[in-house]
N, C-alpha and C positions, 0 to 999 in steps of 0.2 A: 488337693491335687496331688497326683503321683506322676513323677517322671519315671517311666517303666522300661526296663530291659536294656538300658544303655550300659556301655563300659564307663564306669566312673573313674576319673583320674584325679587323685587327691593325695597329698602328703606322701609322695613316693610310691604309691600303689595304683595299680589299674585292676579293676574287678567289675564283673557284672553285678548290677544292683538296681534298687529302686530308691528314689529320693522323694520323701513325703514333705509337702509344703502346706502350711496353714497360714493364711494371712501373708505377712511379709517375711516369714521365717521358715527355715528348714527345721522340721520337728523330728525327722527320723531318716536314717540311711540304712537300708536293709539289703545285705548281700543276698544274691539269688543262689540256689532256689529257696524261696521262703513263702510261707502262707500266713505270715504274721499280719499282713495288711491286705484285706480285700481291696480291689481297685475301685476307688470311687469315680464318680463322673463329675467333672471332666478329668481325663487322664491324657498324658502325652506319651505316645509310643516312641521310644528312643532306640528301638531295636536296630542294630547295625551301626549306631552312632556312638560317639564319645561325648560324655557329659563332663564339662570342665567348670571350675569356678570362673565367674566373670572376670575378664582381663581388667587389670588396673593399669592404665596408661599414665605414668607419673610425669610425663613431659609433653605438653601440647601447647599450641598457640591457636586459640579459637578466635582471636582478632577482635573480640567485642569487649569494651566499647571502642569506637573511634576508627576502626579499620574494616567496617562491615561491608565494604565493596568486595573484599576478598573472601570473607567468611563471617559467620556469626554463631552465637551459642546454639541456636536451633539447628542450623544446617550441619554443623560439625558434630554435635551430639547425635544427630540422626545417622551420620556416617559411622560414628562409634558403635551405636546400637547394631547397625548392619554388619559390623565387623566383630561382634562378640565382646566388645568393650563395655563394661558396666559402670566404670568409674574413671574420672580423669582429674589430673592436676594441671591447671592452666597457668601459663607464665605471665609475668608482670609487664612485658613490653607492649602494652596497648596504649590507647590515647584517651584519657590520661594514663600515665604509668601507674601501676599498682604499688605506689611507694608511700601512700598515706592510708590511714585507717578509713577515711571517707571513700577513697577509690576502692578499697577492698570491699567495703560494705555495698557499694554500688554493684560490684560484680556478683555478689551473692544475691542481690535483689533481682538482677537480670536473669541469672541462672534459675532461680526459683520459678520464674515465669515461663522459661523457654527450654530448659535442658531436658532431653529425653532420658538421660542417664545421670548417675550420681556425680557430684562435682565438689571440687575445692580449688583454692588458688594460692599460689606462692606469693609471698610479700617480697617486693623488690628492694634490694640494698642499693644505696647510692653513696657518694662520697661523704654525705653529711646527715643521713637519717638513722644512724645506728641507735640513737636514743629512743626511737620508737620500738625497738625490739622488746623492751621490758613490758610494754602494754599490749602486745599482740595477743589476739584470742587463740591461745595455744591449743585449745580443744577443737578448733575449727579449721586450722590450716596445717599443711604438711611441713612447711619450712620456709626458708629464706632463699631467694634466688640471687646469685652473685655473678655478674658478668665481669670476669677477669680477662677480657679480651674484646676487641671491637666486634659488635654484632648488630643485628637489626634493633632499632629503637633507641640508640644513643644512651644506653644505660651503663656505659663503661665505668668501672671503679678502678682508677689508675693511680691513686695516691697511696704510698706505702703506709702512711699514718692512718688513713681511712681503713685500709685492709687490716691492720693490726687491731683497730677498735672493733671492726666487724667480727673477726674471729674470736676476740676476747669477750665480746658481749652477747653473742648469739647463743641462746639456750635451745633453740630449735635446730634441726639439721640444716646445713648449708648445702645447697646444690649449686655447683660452680661451673660456668662456661669458661674453659681454660684455653686461651690462646694469647700469645705475647704480641701485643699491638705494635711495638717498635720493630720487631722482626718482620711482621706482615707489611708494615709501611715501607720498610727498606726494600723488601722483595718486590712490592708493587711498583716502586719507583724504577727499580732495575728492569723489570719486565716491560713497563711502558716505554722505557728508552729503547728497548730492543724490538718490541712488537706493536708499538702504537698505543693510543689512549685507552683502548679496550681489548686487552689480550684475550685470545680465544680461551674457551672454557677448560681445555685440557691443561692450561697453565694454573688453574685454581689451586690444585693440591701442592704445587710448587711455590706458590705465593703464600698461601696459608699452610705452611709447611710442617713437616714432622718436628723440626726444631722449634717452631713456634708453639706447637702443642706441648711438647715435652718440657720446655722451659717454664711455661705457665703452670702446668700440672705439678711439677716439682716444687714450685713456689707455694702453691696452695696446700700441698701435703705438708710442707715444712711448717706453715702457719698453723695448720690443724694440730700437728703434733705439739707445737710450742704452746698452744692455748687449750689443748685437750678438747678440741671442737669436733663435732660430728660433721664429716665432709663426704658428700656424694658427688663425684666428678661426672658431669653430664657428658654424653656422647664421646666417650674415649674413642680415638681413631687409629692409634699407632701401636705397633708391637712393643716399642720402647716404653711407652706409658704403662702398658699392662704389666711390665716387669716391676713396676713400683707397687703393685697391689699384691697382697698375700694370697696364695692359694688357700682356699678355705671351704668348708662344707656350707651348704645353704643355711640361711638364718634359722629356719624352723628346726634344723637338726641340732642346733646349739643348746646346750643345757641351760636352763634358767632363762631362756629368752635373750641371751647375750647378743648384742648388736655390735658388729665391728665399728671401729672409730672411723675408718676411711674405706670407702667402697667406690665401685665403678659402675657406670651405666653404659650399655651398648645400645645403639638404635638399629631398628630393622633395616634402614637404608644402608648403613655402614656394614651391616652383616651380609647384605644381599648383593650390593653393587661394588665394583672396583673401578679403577681408572679406565679400563678398557671400555666401559659402558658410556664414557663421554662421547665417543665416536658415534654411538647409536642414539643417545638420548640428549646429548648436549646440556643446555642450561636446565633442563627438567630435573636433573639430579645435582644441580649446583646448590650446595648447602654449606653452612658453617658450623663446625670445622669441616673441611673438605673431605669428600670420599677420596681415599688414597689408593695405593697399589694393592695387588692381590695378596702380597705377603702380609700386609697389615690386616686386610679382611680375614685371612686365614688365622691370624693370631687372635682376632676377636672371636672367631668361631671356636677356636680351641679353648678360649677363655670361658665359654658357656659351660663347658663340662669340667674344666679344671678348677673352677671356683674363683678365678680372677675377676670375672664379670658377675655382678650381683643382681642387676635388674636389666630387663629389655624394655625399652620404650620406643616411641616413634619420632619425637620432636616434630610432630605433625604441624606443618607451617604453610598454609595455603597462600598463594599469590594468584592474581589474574595472569592468564597466559601472556597478555600484553606486557606484564611486568617482568616476565621471564625471558624477554628478548635481549640478545646481546651477549657479551662475554664476561670476563672476570670483574670488570669495573661497573658495567651497566646492568646486567641481569640480576634480578633479586635473588637472594639466597633463601632456600626453603622449599619443601615439597609436601603435598598432602599424602598421608600414608595410613591413617588410623583405620580406614575401612578394610584395608588389606593386610594389616600387620599380623593377625593371627594366622590367616591362611598362608601367608608367606613363610612364617616360622614353621608351620606344619609341613610345607614343602621342603624346607631345610631339614626337618626331622626325617622325612622320607629319604633324603640324600645321606643320612647318617651323621649329620652335623651334631645333633643332640637327640635325646630321648624325649618322648612325650611327657614323661614325669618331670624331667628337668625343665622342659618348656613351661609347664604349669608352675614350677617353683619360681622361675625367673620373671614370668609375666603376671602371676597372681599372688602366690604366697609371699615372696620376698619384698615386693613393693608394700604390701600390707604391714609386714613386720618392720621393715626399715623405717617407715614413716609413722608407724603406730596407728594404722587405720583400725578403727573399732569394728569388730564383728563382721569383717568382710575379708575376701581373699582366699577363703577356704570353704570347702563343703563340710560343714560341721553342724551338729544339732545346736539349735539356738542362734545360729548365725543368720544374717540376712540372706534371703534366697536370691542371690545374684549368681547366675550361671549361664553357660552357653552350650548349645548342642551342635556338634559339628559332625558331618558325614564324610567319610573317605570315599574314594573311587566315584566321585560325582563331577565329571569334567564340566567346566563352564569357562567362558572367556570374558575378560573385562572389556566392556563396551561403554561408550559415553552414556547410554541410558541407565546403566546401573550405578553410576558414580553419584553418591549422595552429597559430597562436598560442594559448597556453593561455587567454588572456582571452576568446576566442571571438567577437570582434567586429572590425570593420574600418570605417573611414570610407568605404571603397570598396565596401561591401556594396550589391548591386543594380546596380553598374556593369558595363557590357559592354565587355570588351577585345577587340581584334582580333588581338593578339599573344599567343602562348602559349609558356611555358617547357616544352619537351618533355623535355629531359634535362639533368641536372647531373652533371658528373664532378669528383670531388675526389680528388687524388693517384692518378689513373689508374683509379679505381673509380667506377661509377655509384652515386650516392647518392640520385638522384631520377630516376624513369623513368615518364613518361606518367601522372602523377597519383599516384604512389606513392613515398614516401620509403623507401629500403631500410634496415631497422631495424638491421642489424648492421654497417653502415659508419660508422666514426668518423673524425673529422678529426685533424689534427696541430697541435701548438704551432708557431706561426710563428717564423721566425728573421729577425733584422734585421741590417743592415749600415749603421749610421748614419754 
């Protein structure tokens, strides 16, 4: 098969060309004009479109097992395929938590039967399971997830002795959720005294405050430096936190494949929304850590181009709409975003926030390099044929009937996009084509080379 005539965006370049796919691999990339390859049948005409590597979303909550009233592996991987995402890393706060080898294997079993795109799973750290780290299947998982702050799933690691052992013994990358629980609890008590048992959602970024984020992130970075551990701070939200991360070129530009010791993730929600949007969307955009003011949002956007942000993910976290009712104390935290992450970032690209080449670095190349994903994340000869084809100047509106996530809602409902995901290819097979997810196409377990 040839993907013909599109603008290929890969490794800092954009150029017209053809991509030749045989089986599940890319076998050639041919700049145009060229007569090296006659067009076989079938061929995909990508004229007027951009051809990107498939997005790797390194931070999702697909809710299975145990929370499948909200979402499951099939529904959320379907949403991923519709959004141009060809690989995901799922988080461990399911039921049971992914904090044992048995629970990890069960997730792989479920995904092999249900996931439309490629998959892997973070192993969850607890106060007392660090001895498991030495027997983890390192070629099958991206890393270890550490909750250094209260969040969904009651996986808080709050003992200093446990944190020391986790950072000292982790051979895989640590992805940390950084919020200071003591500060949050103090703030919540104060706001309840002033505003009642369930303060309104606009209070959320004041309760889960900048101070709470900065304090915890500084602690995590200190531990990483002390123990020479690889640390990726999830969903950074504040300008002050970003000052802790070095400005750097993207990973693929580094000689010899060098990977920074300490890196930062920004999520699409924190890049797109700010506090002003609580008035319009309320608890639909209540997430942990909280969406904060526009100054912080702007700092995150600046970080995309100056190198302080290394990856873009979604923290895709569906809840039923009934669970999103209430304020800071009662409404569940988390929102579904994976289906609309790529088109949202392309919208920010149109606004001048970042270039399309940088978008590909942050959503495709850097996740692959940071976590050691084998033969994915780039359009290269010999790599797996994971790619997405997107078309500009194709207006469409998010309506309930196009939402693939099981929860059935999106904070983007009613929004008009100018970019459209036309096709998603996973392992050389179309898994999404012009509005339809191909039901019999399944993804593969990812492999890693840490």
